[in-house]
C-alpha positions, 0 to 999 in steps of 0.5 A: 911633607909638602916637598913629598906630596909635590914628588907624587904629584909629578910622578902621578902626571908621569904614569898619566902621560905613559898610560895615554901614550899607551893607550892612543893609537888603539883609541885612534884605530877604533876611531878609524875603524868606526869611520871606515865600517860606518862608510861602508855600510853607507856605501852598501846602503846607496847600492842596494837602493841603486840596484833597486831604482836600476831593475825598477827602470828595466821592468817598467820600460819592459820590451822597449828598445832602450831599456838596458840602456836606461838601466845601466845610465840609472846605475851610474847616476844613482851610485855617484854618492858612492864617493870613491866606488868604482863600478866593476860590472852590470849585469841585466839578467833574465830570472826566473822567479822574483828572488831568482839569483844571476844565472851562474854561466853569466857570473863566471863569464869573462867582463874584460873592461873594454866596449866589447858586447859581452853576455850569455844566449844559450837554453833559458840563460839570457844575460847582458853584461856590461863593463865599467867602460860601457856604464861611464861611456860619453861617446856615441852611445846610440851607436853601440844601441842601434835602432833595430827590433833585434839588437844584431851588434849592440851590447844588448844583443844576448838578451834584446829588450824586444823580446822581453814580454809583459805577458799575455791572458795566458802567460806571465810577464817575464822577471828582470833582474839587474846585477851590480858589482863595485869596488868601494874604497875606505876612507882611511885604510887603517883598520878596514881593507883598502878597498872591498867589492860589494855586490847587490841583486834586484829583480822585478816582474815586468809591468804587465798589459792592461786590457784595452790599453796599449804598453807601446814598444 
């Protein structure tokens, strides 16, 4: 009787090992999947907050000559928290309303990853499109944002910041939008896609002039 019980216990142990071997890969994939999707969710939240901050920066500076320079600096600094993510492009655009979308012409315009000035200036469609190389450039940046009022020769010539309006007694301030596209990378890539394109858009109205207070330029 004792010998029969011992054989049965040994048989149960073997069955448990077989069952664990069958289930273990699924458990491992589940754990890695939770890690990857959790990481992607966190990166998306970081991106949203970063774009909102950048758009607020641009709106607060209004027609300041270096508004776009400070926008892309804000984007790069805040997105450093997205470990492993790479900026694909940043679009600073004139929006039609607070919930305005990026103009289709701006999204469809080719954006080579170099230091070439690219943008759209057609009718009411105005936008400056910045590449990964421009956002991360560490050379003579002010050489690409020349200290002139018309932005000629600058990266931001298509929608020169000095032409942006804070409004008047008869007109409303312009809406400024910031669109950022990044390529986020999964930590393990076992379950989630190794890379995923994430985008976020934020629009703010330029801070208006207050009667009796100089807005500055």
